[in-house]
FIBA-205532 format. One line per field, with one value per atom (N, C-alpha, C, O): residue number from 1; x, y, z. Coordinates in Angstrom, 2 decimals. Atoms other than C-alpha are relative to their C-alpha. Layout:
<atoms>
num = (NUM, ...)
east = (X, ...)
north = (Y, ...)
up = (Z, ...)
</atoms>
This chain:
<atoms>
num = (1, 1, 1, 1, 2, 2, 2, 2, 3, 3, 3, 3, 4, 4, 4, 4, 5, 5, 5, 5, 6, 6, 6, 6, 7, 7, 7, 7, 8, 8, 8, 8, 9, 9, 9, 9, 10, 10, 10, 10, 11, 11, 11, 11, 12, 12, 12, 12, 13, 13, 13, 13, 14, 14, 14, 14, 15, 15, 15, 15, 16, 16, 16, 16, 17, 17, 17, 17, 18, 18, 18, 18, 19, 19, 19, 19, 20, 20, 20, 20, 21, 21, 21, 21, 22, 22, 22, 22, 23, 23, 23, 23, 24, 24, 24, 24, 25, 25, 25, 25, 26, 26, 26, 26, 27, 27, 27, 27, 28, 28, 28, 28, 29, 29, 29, 29, 30, 30, 30, 30, 31, 31, 31, 31, 32, 32, 32, 32, 33, 33, 33, 33, 34, 34, 34, 34, 35, 35, 35, 35, 36, 36, 36, 36, 37, 37, 37, 37, 38, 38, 38, 38, 39, 39, 39, 39, 40, 40, 40, 40, 41, 41, 41, 41, 42, 42, 42, 42, 43, 43, 43, 43, 44, 44, 44, 44, 45, 45, 45, 45, 46, 46, 46, 46, 47, 47, 47, 47, 48, 48, 48, 48, 49, 49, 49, 49, 50, 50, 50, 50, 51, 51, 51, 51, 52, 52, 52, 52, 53, 53, 53, 53, 54, 54, 54, 54, 55, 55, 55, 55, 56, 56, 56, 56, 57, 57, 57, 57, 58, 58, 58, 58, 59, 59, 59, 59, 60, 60, 60, 60, 61, 61, 61, 61, 62, 62, 62, 62, 63, 63, 63, 63, 64, 64, 64, 64, 65, 65, 65, 65, 66, 66, 66, 66, 67, 67, 67, 67, 68, 68, 68, 68, 69, 69, 69, 69, 70, 70, 70, 70, 71, 71, 71, 71, 72, 72, 72, 72, 73, 73, 73, 73, 74, 74, 74, 74, 75, 75, 75, 75, 76, 76, 76, 76, 77, 77, 77, 77, 78, 78, 78, 78, 79, 79, 79, 79, 80, 80, 80, 80, 81, 81, 81, 81, 82, 82, 82, 82, 83, 83, 83, 83, 84, 84, 84, 84, 85, 85, 85, 85, 86, 86, 86, 86, 87, 87, 87, 87, 88, 88, 88, 88, 89, 89, 89, 89, 90, 90, 90, 90, 91, 91, 91, 91, 92, 92, 92, 92, 93, 93, 93, 93, 94, 94, 94, 94, 95, 95, 95, 95, 96, 96, 96, 96, 97, 97, 97, 97, 98, 98, 98, 98, 99, 99, 99, 99, 100, 100, 100, 100, 101, 101, 101, 101, 102, 102, 102, 102, 103, 103, 103, 103, 104, 104, 104, 104, 105, 105, 105, 105, 106, 106, 106, 106, 107, 107, 107, 107, 108, 108, 108, 108, 109, 109, 109, 109, 110, 110, 110, 110, 111, 111, 111, 111, 112, 112, 112, 112, 113, 113, 113, 113, 114, 114, 114, 114, 115, 115, 115, 115, 116, 116, 116, 116, 117, 117, 117, 117, 118, 118, 118, 118, 119, 119, 119, 119, 120, 120, 120, 120, 121, 121, 121, 121, 122, 122, 122, 122, 123, 123, 123, 123, 124, 124, 124, 124, 125, 125, 125, 125, 126, 126, 126, 126, 127, 127, 127, 127, 128, 128, 128, 128, 129, 129, 129, 129, 130, 130, 130, 130, 131, 131, 131, 131, 132, 132, 132, 132, 133, 133, 133, 133, 134, 134, 134, 134, 135, 135, 135, 135, 136, 136, 136, 136, 137, 137, 137, 137, 138, 138, 138, 138, 139, 139, 139, 139, 140, 140, 140, 140, 141, 141, 141, 141, 142, 142, 142, 142, 143, 143, 143, 143, 144, 144, 144, 144, 145, 145, 145, 145, 146, 146, 146, 146, 147, 147, 147, 147, 148, 148, 148, 148, 149, 149, 149, 149, 150, 150, 150, 150, 151, 151, 151, 151, 152, 152, 152, 152, 153, 153, 153, 153, 154, 154, 154, 154, 155, 155, 155, 155, 156, 156, 156, 156, 157, 157, 157, 157, 158, 158, 158, 158, 159, 159, 159, 159, 160, 160, 160, 160, 161, 161, 161, 161, 162, 162, 162, 162, 163, 163, 163, 163, 164, 164, 164, 164, 165, 165, 165, 165, 166, 166, 166, 166, 167, 167, 167, 167, 168, 168, 168, 168, 169, 169, 169, 169, 170, 170, 170, 170, 171, 171, 171, 171, 172, 172, 172, 172, 173, 173, 173, 173, 174, 174, 174, 174, 175, 175, 175, 175, 176, 176, 176, 176, 177, 177, 177, 177, 178, 178, 178, 178, 179, 179, 179, 179, 180, 180, 180, 180, 181, 181, 181, 181, 182, 182, 182, 182, 183, 183, 183, 183, 184, 184, 184, 184, 185, 185, 185, 185, 186, 186, 186, 186, 187, 187, 187, 187, 188, 188, 188, 188)
east = (-0.95, -1.02, 0.70, 1.12, -0.64, 0.45, 1.50, 2.10, -1.42, 3.96, 0.87, 1.83, -0.80, 5.31, 0.02, 1.06, 0.09, 4.12, 0.71, 1.21, -0.59, 5.48, 1.52, 2.18, -1.45, 9.03, 0.79, 1.75, -0.75, 10.22, -0.11, 0.85, 0.18, 8.79, 0.93, 1.57, -0.88, 10.66, 1.47, 2.25, -1.40, 13.92, 0.42, 1.55, -0.30, 13.74, 0.25, 0.93, -0.18, 13.62, 1.08, 1.20, -1.13, 16.62, -0.43, 0.30, 0.49, 14.51, -0.10, -0.67, 0.05, 14.90, -0.56, -0.47, 0.50, 13.29, 1.19, 2.11, -1.11, 15.58, -0.31, 0.51, 0.36, 13.71, -1.51, -2.24, 1.41, 10.36, -0.06, 0.68, 0.19, 9.24, -1.29, -2.29, 1.19, 6.80, 0.01, 1.04, 0.05, 5.63, -1.10, -2.06, 1.01, 3.70, -0.01, 1.03, 0.13, 2.41, -0.39, -1.21, 0.19, 2.44, -0.32, 0.19, 0.31, 0.96, 1.18, 1.87, -1.06, 3.42, 1.33, 1.48, -1.30, 6.99, 1.12, 0.89, -1.18, 10.49, 1.10, 0.85, -1.13, 13.91, 1.11, 1.10, -1.13, 17.09, 0.74, 1.14, -0.72, 18.72, -0.67, -0.01, 0.72, 16.02, -0.03, 0.13, 0.04, 15.74, 1.34, 1.39, -1.33, 19.50, 0.28, 0.76, -0.23, 19.71, -0.78, -0.26, 0.86, 16.83, 0.54, 0.62, -0.51, 18.24, 1.31, 1.50, -1.27, 21.71, -0.24, 0.43, 0.33, 20.18, -0.56, -0.46, 0.55, 18.48, 1.03, 0.71, -1.07, 21.83, 0.18, 0.91, -0.14, 21.52, 1.28, 1.43, -1.28, 25.00, 0.16, 1.22, -0.10, 24.22, -0.72, -1.26, 0.64, 22.86, 0.84, 2.05, -0.67, 23.71, 0.32, -0.54, -0.42, 25.67, -0.39, 0.45, 0.51, 23.47, -0.72, -1.54, 0.68, 22.40, 0.13, -0.83, -0.21, 23.90, -0.91, -1.18, 0.86, 21.68, -1.49, -2.31, 1.43, 18.42, -0.46, -1.66, 0.38, 18.51, -0.24, 0.14, 0.20, 17.44, -1.31, -1.60, 1.32, 14.03, -0.12, -1.23, -0.01, 15.06, 1.21, 2.28, -1.12, 17.20, -0.14, -1.23, -0.05, 18.26, 0.95, 2.00, -0.89, 19.72, -0.27, -1.27, 0.18, 20.18, -0.31, 0.36, 0.42, 18.43, 0.83, 1.29, -0.69, 20.12, -0.91, -2.12, 0.78, 19.02, 0.29, 1.43, -0.17, 18.46, -0.23, -0.05, 0.27, 17.57, 0.86, 0.45, -0.95, 20.56, -0.58, -0.10, 0.61, 18.38, 0.32, 0.09, -0.29, 19.52, -1.31, -2.16, 1.20, 16.86, 0.40, 1.04, -0.24, 17.11, -1.26, -2.36, 1.11, 14.90, 0.18, 1.29, -0.08, 14.06, -1.24, -2.35, 1.11, 11.90, 0.18, 1.26, -0.09, 11.09, -1.28, -2.35, 1.12, 8.86, -0.54, 0.12, 0.48, 6.69, -0.19, 0.17, 0.21, 5.75, 1.33, 1.50, -1.31, 9.34, 0.69, 1.31, -0.61, 10.53, -0.59, 0.14, 0.62, 8.01, 0.41, 0.52, -0.41, 9.06, 1.46, 1.81, -1.44, 12.81, 0.65, 1.77, -0.64, 13.43, -0.76, -1.99, 0.62, 12.79, -0.35, -1.49, 0.12, 13.27, 1.34, 2.34, -1.28, 15.93, 0.97, 2.18, -0.87, 17.27, 0.32, 0.97, -0.30, 17.45, 0.62, 0.38, -0.64, 19.49, -0.66, -0.40, 0.64, 17.37, -1.50, -2.00, 1.44, 13.71, -0.75, -0.18, 0.85, 10.80, -1.19, -1.31, 1.23, 7.50, -1.18, -2.19, 1.05, 5.39, -1.34, -2.38, 1.26, 2.80, -0.78, -2.01, 0.70, 2.01, -0.86, -1.82, 0.76, 0.71, -1.34, -2.36, 1.22, -1.87, -0.70, -1.89, 0.62, -2.50, 0.47, 0.87, -0.46, -1.61, -1.08, -2.22, 1.01, -3.37, -0.39, -1.41, 0.28, -3.24, -0.96, -0.54, 1.03, -6.50, 0.19, -0.07, -0.23, -5.62, 1.08, 0.94, -1.07, -2.37, -0.49, -0.14, 0.55, -4.21, -0.84, -0.76, 0.80, -6.65, 0.91, 0.63, -0.95, -3.70, 0.62, 0.72, -0.57, -2.10, -0.99, -0.62, 1.01, -5.33, -0.27, -0.43, 0.29, -5.94, 1.07, 0.77, -1.11, -2.54, 0.43, 1.45, -0.43, -2.44, 0.17, 1.00, -0.09, -2.93, 1.05, 1.35, -0.90, -0.42, 1.35, 2.29, -1.23, 2.27, -0.08, -0.87, 0.01, 3.01, 1.43, 2.23, -1.29, 6.03, -0.26, -1.32, 0.11, 6.62, 1.18, 2.34, -0.99, 8.47, 0.02, -1.01, -0.12, 9.78, 1.08, 2.19, -0.97, 11.48, 0.18, -0.79, -0.32, 13.23, 0.74, 1.80, -0.57, 13.95, 0.73, 0.10, -0.79, 16.79, 0.23, 0.51, -0.26, 17.15, -0.99, -2.07, 0.84, 15.69, -0.98, -1.74, 0.94, 13.78, -1.26, -1.21, 1.27, 10.14, -0.40, -0.44, 0.36, 9.09, -1.51, -2.16, 1.43, 5.60, -0.25, 0.63, 0.36, 3.82, 0.23, 0.60, -0.19, 4.02, 1.43, 1.64, -1.41, 7.84, 0.19, 0.83, -0.13, 7.61, -0.76, -0.27, 0.77, 4.89, 0.72, 0.73, -0.75, 6.97, 1.15, 1.40, -1.13, 9.96, -0.50, 0.15, 0.59, 7.71, -0.38, -0.12, 0.36, 6.37, 1.25, 1.23, -1.26, 9.97, 0.50, 0.93, -0.46, 10.86, -0.87, -0.37, 0.92, 7.77, 0.28, 0.28, -0.31, 8.60, 1.33, 1.47, -1.29, 12.18, -0.16, 0.54, 0.21, 10.88, -0.91, -1.03, 0.90, 8.44, 0.74, 1.82, -0.61, 9.21, 0.88, 1.37, -0.80, 11.10, -0.77, -1.99, 0.63, 10.41, -0.63, 0.02, 0.70, 7.80, -0.67, -0.80, 0.60, 6.10, -1.30, -1.44, 1.27, 2.58, 0.26, 0.27, -0.49, 3.54, -0.76, -0.54, 0.87, 1.04, 0.76, 1.89, -0.59, 1.75, 0.22, 1.21, -0.15, 1.18, 1.29, 2.03, -1.22, 3.95, 1.24, 2.22, -1.12, 6.26, 0.21, 1.34, -0.09, 5.46, 0.67, 1.54, -0.59, 6.31, 1.49, 2.32, -1.40, 9.53, 0.84, 1.93, -0.73, 10.60, 0.15, 1.22, -0.03, 9.72, 1.03, 1.66, -0.97, 11.88, 1.44, 2.34, -1.35, 14.90, 0.39, 1.57, -0.27, 14.58, 0.69, 0.19, -0.76, 17.18, -0.32, -0.36, 0.33, 16.29, -0.79, -0.76, 0.83, 13.95, -0.09, -0.12, 0.18, 13.65, -1.13, -1.17, 1.08, 10.53, -0.01, 0.35, 0.15, 9.95, -1.34, -1.68, 1.27, 6.57, -0.02, 0.19, 0.10, 6.20, -1.44, -1.84, 1.43, 2.52, -0.34, -1.28, 0.32, 2.60, 0.02, -0.82, -0.12, 3.69, -0.49, -0.44, 0.49, 2.24, 1.04, 0.71, -1.09, 5.61, 0.24, 0.40, -0.32, 6.20, 1.18, 1.15, -1.17, 9.57, 0.47, 0.33, -0.53, 11.11, 1.21, 1.42, -1.17, 14.26, 0.14, 0.01, -0.25, 14.91, 1.26, 1.63, -1.18, 17.98, 0.10, 1.03)
north = (1.05, -14.63, -0.41, 0.44, 0.52, -16.85, 0.30, 0.41, -0.33, -16.07, -1.03, -0.66, 1.05, -19.44, 0.20, -0.01, -0.19, -18.66, 1.26, 1.30, -1.27, -15.13, 0.03, 0.82, -0.02, -15.92, -0.23, 0.50, 0.17, -17.31, 1.22, 1.56, -1.21, -14.23, 1.09, 1.78, -1.02, -11.95, -0.31, 0.60, 0.37, -13.91, 0.36, 0.80, -0.35, -13.40, 1.50, 1.94, -1.46, -9.67, 0.41, 1.59, -0.22, -10.00, 0.53, 1.28, -0.31, -9.55, -1.31, -2.28, 1.23, -12.12, 0.28, 1.40, -0.07, -12.79, 0.11, -0.70, -0.20, -11.48, -0.61, -1.33, 0.53, -12.33, 0.01, 0.67, 0.05, -13.11, 0.23, -0.41, -0.25, -11.71, -0.66, -0.66, 0.57, -13.48, 0.48, 0.40, -0.53, -11.97, -0.67, -1.22, 0.50, -13.07, 0.97, 1.19, -0.92, -10.62, -0.75, -1.67, 0.70, -11.67, 1.01, 2.13, -0.82, -10.25, -0.02, -1.03, -0.21, -8.95, 0.34, 0.20, -0.44, -7.72, -0.59, -1.07, 0.41, -8.66, 1.02, 2.01, -0.88, -7.01, -0.82, -2.05, 0.68, -7.83, -0.90, -2.01, 0.78, -9.03, -1.35, -2.39, 1.24, -11.62, -0.89, -2.11, 0.77, -12.65, -0.67, -1.85, 0.58, -13.15, -1.15, -2.20, 1.05, -15.14, -1.26, -2.37, 1.13, -17.35, -0.72, -1.95, 0.60, -17.91, -0.76, -1.85, 0.68, -18.75, -1.29, -2.29, 1.21, -21.23, -1.08, -2.27, 0.95, -22.86, -0.39, -1.11, 0.39, -23.17, 0.87, 0.49, -0.91, -20.24, 0.82, 1.53, -0.71, -18.82, 1.04, 1.66, -0.91, -16.68, 1.33, 1.92, -1.28, -13.62, 1.13, 1.17, -1.11, -10.46, 1.09, 1.46, -1.07, -7.80, 1.35, 2.06, -1.23, -4.89, 0.90, 1.73, -0.78, -3.40, 1.50, 2.24, -1.42, -0.02, 0.55, 1.75, -0.42, 0.10, -0.18, 0.64, 0.29, -1.47, 0.17, 0.14, -0.29, -0.82, -1.22, -2.34, 1.03, -2.82, -0.78, -1.66, 0.63, -3.91, -0.81, -1.05, 0.78, -5.94, -0.93, -0.55, 0.94, -9.01, -0.75, -1.12, 0.67, -10.64, -1.19, -1.10, 1.15, -14.08, -0.71, -0.45, 0.76, -16.43, -1.44, -2.06, 1.38, -19.77, -0.92, -0.52, 0.97, -22.89, -0.31, -0.47, 0.22, -23.50, -1.37, -1.68, 1.34, -27.03, -0.05, -1.10, -0.02, -25.94, 1.05, 1.59, -0.96, -23.65, 1.41, 2.22, -1.32, -20.64, 0.66, 0.07, -0.73, -18.04, 0.52, 1.03, -0.47, -17.18, 0.90, 0.47, -0.95, -14.06, 0.04, 0.19, -0.06, -14.09, 1.26, 1.62, -1.23, -10.96, 0.08, -0.23, -0.28, -10.18, 1.44, 1.84, -1.37, -6.60, 0.39, -0.15, -0.64, -4.59, 0.97, 1.97, -0.74, -3.15, 1.49, 2.31, -1.43, 0.12, 0.73, 1.79, -0.66, 0.97, 0.07, 1.08, 0.01, -0.02, 1.12, 1.79, -1.06, 2.36, 1.39, 2.32, -1.29, 5.18, 0.32, 1.48, -0.24, 4.72, -0.33, 0.10, 0.43, 3.23, 0.50, 0.44, -0.45, 4.67, -1.20, -1.35, 1.10, 1.53, -0.71, -0.10, 0.70, -1.12, 0.54, 0.31, -0.52, 0.66, 1.48, 2.08, -1.40, 4.14, 0.06, -0.81, -0.09, 5.32, 1.03, 1.02, -1.02, 8.26, -0.03, -0.43, -0.14, 8.78, -0.97, -1.63, 0.93, 6.82, -0.32, 0.17, 0.35, 5.32, 0.42, -0.28, -0.44, 7.35, 0.15, -0.06, -0.18, 8.05, -1.31, -1.29, 1.29, 4.33, -0.19, -0.97, 0.13, 4.70, 0.71, 0.21, -0.81, 7.38, 0.03, 0.33, -0.13, 7.26, -1.09, -0.80, 1.10, 3.85, -0.37, -0.63, 0.35, 3.10, -1.48, -1.87, 1.43, -0.63, -0.21, -0.23, 0.10, -1.09, -1.24, -1.19, 1.22, -4.64, 0.25, -0.14, -0.30, -3.42, 0.96, 0.81, -0.93, -0.54, -0.73, -0.42, 0.79, -3.02, -0.82, -0.96, 0.76, -5.14, 0.89, 0.49, -0.93, -2.11, 0.29, 0.27, -0.31, -1.24, -1.20, -1.03, 1.20, -4.82, -0.25, -0.83, 0.28, -4.93, 1.21, 1.16, -1.24, -1.40, -0.14, 0.55, 0.15, -2.57, -1.01, -1.09, 1.09, -5.45, 0.04, -0.63, -0.03, -4.62, -0.95, -1.90, 0.77, -6.07, -0.28, 0.64, 0.40, -8.01, -0.55, -1.13, 0.56, -8.94, -0.93, -0.56, 0.97, -12.05, 0.07, -0.12, -0.14, -11.57, -0.94, -0.97, 0.87, -14.15, 0.52, 0.78, -0.38, -13.11, -1.17, -1.58, 1.13, -15.93, 0.57, 1.11, -0.53, -14.94, -1.09, -2.24, 0.95, -16.62, 0.20, 0.76, -0.22, -16.65, -1.13, -1.08, 1.11, -19.93, 0.25, 0.78, -0.10, -19.98, -1.40, -2.34, 1.29, -22.81, -0.04, 1.00, 0.08, -24.11, 0.75, 0.81, -0.77, -22.02, -0.81, -0.24, 0.85, -24.98, 0.07, -0.01, -0.10, -24.65, 1.26, 1.22, -1.25, -21.01, -0.07, 0.40, 0.14, -21.80, -0.89, -0.59, 0.89, -24.66, 0.74, 0.56, -0.76, -22.34, 1.03, 1.25, -0.94, -19.76, -0.75, -0.28, 0.80, -22.48, -0.38, -0.36, 0.32, -23.53, 1.19, 1.03, -1.21, -19.93, 0.29, 0.68, -0.23, -19.59, -0.98, -0.60, 1.01, -22.84, 0.32, 0.12, -0.37, -21.65, 1.08, 1.07, -1.11, -18.54, -0.37, 0.40, 0.44, -20.50, -0.02, -0.61, -0.02, -19.88, 1.21, 1.37, -1.21, -16.60, 0.94, 1.06, -0.96, -14.02, 1.14, 1.76, -1.10, -11.52, 0.86, 0.45, -0.95, -8.52, 0.54, 0.76, -0.65, -7.13, 1.50, 1.98, -1.37, -3.53, 0.84, 0.69, -0.76, -1.06, 1.03, 1.40, -1.05, 1.48, 1.27, 1.97, -1.19, 4.22, -0.11, 0.87, 0.19, 2.76, 0.17, 0.78, -0.17, 2.55, 1.46, 1.95, -1.41, 6.12, 0.81, 1.64, -0.73, 7.44, -0.34, 0.56, 0.43, 5.40, 0.64, 1.15, -0.59, 6.60, 1.51, 2.05, -1.46, 10.24, 0.41, 1.46, -0.32, 10.18, -0.09, 0.50, 0.15, 9.21, 1.14, 1.30, -1.07, 12.21, 1.16, 1.69, -1.11, 14.87, 1.31, 2.38, -1.19, 17.28, -0.44, -1.60, 0.31, 17.49, 1.22, 2.36, -1.07, 19.53, -0.42, -1.56, 0.28, 19.76, 1.05, 2.21, -0.91, 21.32, -0.28, -1.44, 0.15, 21.95, 1.03, 2.22, -0.87, 23.37, -0.05, -1.01, 0.03, 24.32, -0.17, -0.90, 0.08, 24.73, -1.41, -1.77, 1.38, 21.16, -1.02, -2.23, 0.85, 19.76, -1.04, -2.20, 0.86, 18.29, 0.23, 1.36, -0.06, 17.49, -0.95, -2.11, 0.83, 16.21, 0.31, 1.43, -0.22, 15.75, -0.90, -1.88, 0.80, 14.42, 0.13, 1.22, -0.06, 13.49, -0.79, -1.72, 0.70, 12.39, 0.09, -0.44)
up = (0.32, -33.58, 1.30, 2.08, -1.20, -30.86, -0.03, -1.10, -0.11, -29.59, -0.72, -1.39, 0.63, -30.81, -1.51, -2.15, 1.45, -34.34, -0.47, -1.60, 0.44, -34.42, 0.15, -0.53, -0.20, -33.21, -1.29, -1.54, 1.26, -36.60, -0.92, -1.62, 0.81, -38.34, 0.50, -0.30, -0.58, -35.96, -0.26, -0.55, 0.26, -36.38, -1.41, -1.63, 1.40, -40.16, -0.14, -1.07, 0.01, -39.39, 0.99, 1.33, -0.92, -37.03, 1.36, 2.00, -1.33, -33.91, 0.77, 0.27, -0.79, -31.15, 1.38, 1.90, -1.36, -27.83, 0.94, 0.88, -0.95, -25.09, 1.35, 1.92, -1.31, -21.91, 0.18, -0.55, -0.38, -20.36, 1.51, 2.26, -1.43, -16.98, 0.46, -0.25, -0.63, -14.70, 1.45, 2.12, -1.36, -11.41, 0.81, 0.28, -0.94, -8.35, 1.19, 1.82, -1.12, -5.74, 1.26, 1.22, -1.27, -2.08, 1.10, 1.11, -1.16, 1.10, 0.96, 1.09, -0.99, 3.73, -0.68, -1.89, 0.52, 3.33, 0.86, 1.97, -0.74, 4.39, -0.31, -0.99, 0.29, 4.26, -0.63, -0.57, 0.64, 2.41, 0.99, 0.64, -1.01, 5.63, 0.24, 0.21, -0.25, 6.35, -1.25, -1.16, 1.24, 2.69, -0.29, -0.63, 0.24, 2.31, 0.96, 0.56, -1.01, 5.55, -0.37, -0.29, 0.37, 4.42, -1.24, -1.26, 1.23, 0.93, 0.23, -0.29, -0.31, 2.26, 0.77, 0.53, -0.76, 4.71, -0.91, -0.60, 0.97, 1.71, -1.06, -2.01, 0.91, -0.10, -1.23, -2.15, 1.15, -2.51, 0.18, 1.17, -0.11, -3.17, -1.11, -1.24, 1.15, -6.23, 0.25, -0.67, -0.34, -4.39, -0.58, -0.40, 0.66, -6.32, 1.03, 1.83, -0.90, -4.43, -0.61, -1.15, 0.62, -5.57, 1.00, 0.63, -1.06, -2.24, -0.22, 0.00, 0.24, -3.14, -1.09, -1.12, 1.11, -6.21, 0.29, -0.10, -0.20, -5.01, 1.45, 1.71, -1.38, -1.25, 0.86, 0.51, -1.02, 1.78, -0.14, 0.67, 0.14, 0.49, -1.28, -1.77, 1.23, -2.55, 0.03, 0.51, 0.12, -3.14, -1.31, -1.72, 1.29, -6.40, 0.09, 0.73, 0.09, -7.04, -1.33, -1.99, 1.23, -9.98, 0.35, 1.19, -0.22, -10.05, -0.88, -1.95, 0.85, -11.32, -1.18, -1.03, 1.21, -14.88, -0.56, -0.91, 0.53, -16.06, -1.51, -2.13, 1.44, -19.59, -0.71, -1.74, 0.58, -20.33, -0.09, -0.88, -0.01, -19.63, 1.34, 2.39, -1.23, -17.10, 0.59, -0.14, -0.67, -14.54, 1.16, 2.12, -1.09, -12.41, 0.85, 0.33, -0.95, -9.31, 0.85, 1.22, -0.80, -7.37, 0.87, 0.43, -0.91, -4.34, 0.44, 0.86, -0.51, -3.47, 0.72, 0.48, -0.65, -1.23, -1.04, -1.34, 1.16, -3.98, 0.27, -0.57, -0.29, -2.28, 0.08, -0.52, -0.15, -1.30, -1.36, -1.69, 1.33, -4.79, -0.86, -1.59, 0.80, -6.37, 0.49, -0.31, -0.55, -4.05, -0.31, -0.51, 0.08, -4.47, -1.34, -1.58, 1.24, -7.91, -1.21, -1.26, 1.24, -11.33, -0.85, -1.30, 0.94, -13.34, 0.06, 0.43, -0.05, -13.58, -1.04, -0.95, 1.05, -16.65, 0.19, -0.67, -0.30, -15.06, 1.38, 2.22, -1.31, -12.12, 0.91, 2.11, -0.82, -10.92, -0.18, -1.24, 0.12, -10.19, 0.88, 1.75, -0.74, -8.80, -0.88, -2.00, 0.69, -9.86, 0.87, 0.94, -0.91, -7.41, -0.70, -0.09, 0.70, -10.10, -0.07, -0.19, 0.02, -10.13, 1.25, 1.23, -1.24, -6.58, -0.13, 0.36, 0.04, -7.39, -1.34, -1.39, 1.32, -11.15, -0.95, -2.08, 0.84, -12.50, -1.00, -0.61, 1.01, -15.81, 0.05, -0.53, -0.12, -14.97, 1.17, 2.33, -1.05, -13.06, 0.87, 2.07, -0.78, -11.98, 1.04, 2.20, -0.94, -10.40, 1.08, 2.25, -0.98, -8.72, 1.04, 2.23, -0.95, -7.17, 0.92, 2.11, -0.81, -6.00, 1.07, 2.23, -0.98, -4.34, 1.12, 2.30, -1.01, -2.56, 0.91, 2.12, -0.78, -1.43, 1.08, 2.12, -0.93, 0.32, 0.83, 1.51, -0.67, 1.77, 1.51, 2.10, -1.46, 5.37, 0.44, 1.64, -0.38, 5.25, -0.71, -0.27, 0.78, 2.68, -1.19, -1.20, 1.24, -0.74, -0.44, -0.61, 0.56, -1.92, -1.39, -1.65, 1.35, -5.54, -0.23, -0.04, 0.44, -6.63, -1.52, -2.17, 1.45, -10.16, -0.51, 0.01, 0.67, -12.36, -1.41, -2.11, 1.37, -15.55, -0.64, -0.18, 0.74, -17.98, -1.21, -2.12, 1.11, -20.32, -1.04, -0.69, 1.09, -23.70, -1.13, -0.93, 1.17, -27.17, -0.26, -1.22, 0.17, -26.75, 0.82, 1.93, -0.69, -25.81, 0.45, -0.35, -0.57, -23.49, 0.25, 0.25, -0.37, -22.66, 1.30, 2.17, -1.19, -20.03, 1.28, 2.30, -1.19, -17.61, 0.52, 1.73, -0.43, -17.54, 0.84, 1.89, -0.74, -16.42, 1.33, 2.36, -1.24, -13.87, 1.01, 2.21, -0.90, -12.44, 0.67, 1.86, -0.57, -11.97, 1.02, 2.05, -0.97, -10.25, 1.27, 2.37, -1.17, -7.96, 0.80, 2.03, -0.67, -7.19, 0.82, 1.97, -0.70, -6.26, 1.21, 2.26, -1.12, -4.08, 1.14, 2.31, -1.02, -2.27, 0.69, 1.90, -0.56, -1.78, 1.08, 2.08, -0.93, 0.01, 1.17, 2.13, -1.06, 2.17, 1.33, 1.44, -1.33, 5.83, 0.27, 1.38, -0.21, 5.31, 0.93, 0.83, -0.92, 8.04, -0.80, -1.64, 0.64, 6.88, 1.07, 2.22, -0.92, 8.46, -0.56, -1.77, 0.32, 8.46, 0.19, 1.32, -0.06, 7.60, -1.02, -2.22, 0.90, 6.14, -0.83, -0.50, 0.82, 3.43, 0.83, 0.65, -0.86, 6.02, 0.83, 0.94, -0.78, 8.21, -0.87, -0.45, 0.92, 5.20, -0.37, -0.41, 0.40, 4.16, 1.11, 0.84, -1.14, 7.64, 0.12, 0.31, -0.08, 7.74, -1.11, -0.84, 1.14, 4.27, 0.19, -0.06, -0.17, 5.05, 1.05, 0.91, -1.04, 8.18, -0.49, 0.11, 0.55, 6.05, -0.94, -1.27, 0.96, 3.72, 0.71, 1.70, -0.56, 4.46, -0.73, -0.11, 0.80, 1.62, -1.23, -1.63, 1.15, -1.35, -0.91, -0.45, 0.99, -4.54, -0.93, -1.38, 0.95, -6.70, -1.08, -0.85, 1.14, -10.10, -0.64, -0.89, 0.71, -11.71, -1.13, -0.91, 1.17, -15.22, -0.47, -1.12, 0.29, -15.65, -1.48, -1.82, 1.43, -19.45, -0.55, -1.37, 0.49, -20.06, 1.02, 0.77, -1.08, -16.80, 0.43, 0.68, -0.43, -15.86, 1.48, 1.93, -1.42, -12.21, 0.22, -0.19, -0.29, -11.06, 1.43, 1.91, -1.34, -7.66, 0.20, -0.50, -0.39, -6.10, 1.52, 2.08, -1.45, -2.49, 0.31, -0.41, -0.47, -0.61, 1.49, 2.08)
</atoms>
């Protein structure tokens, strides 16, 4: 059943569409400093002050919405994000398992394809309970990509990132429980 057809059924059951995410993966990486400078030069004043939460390799801003829909835009260095962030809804952990054992074969191929140059992800989150034609979402993604055109980027391999990240670690604790095959670690 198409999404448009199922939304009225869900509303009758008091379930509503909260948001839609759309992503675009890009070769090369940048840093928050360069991204912020570029966005400000392009007139973006809605940059979120979340550096303490997301670090130096991610920047978030809100796009102007002409259809009363809030649009959050985010660019991150995908490898660093997987190493340092659990999830936007959790405060501790990482997604390191996605690097070595990701069940999404397409994403695994994307990671491998960019290992020598770095991978940035542009993510748009469209908030609201209305569903628009796909062309509307694609147009907004194209707008965001054009906005970032000309931003300073770097050819930076995963190996270089791994070495850089490892040098920042002051201490680490790991726990492995063989019976349940649970592996957990924390670094700071």
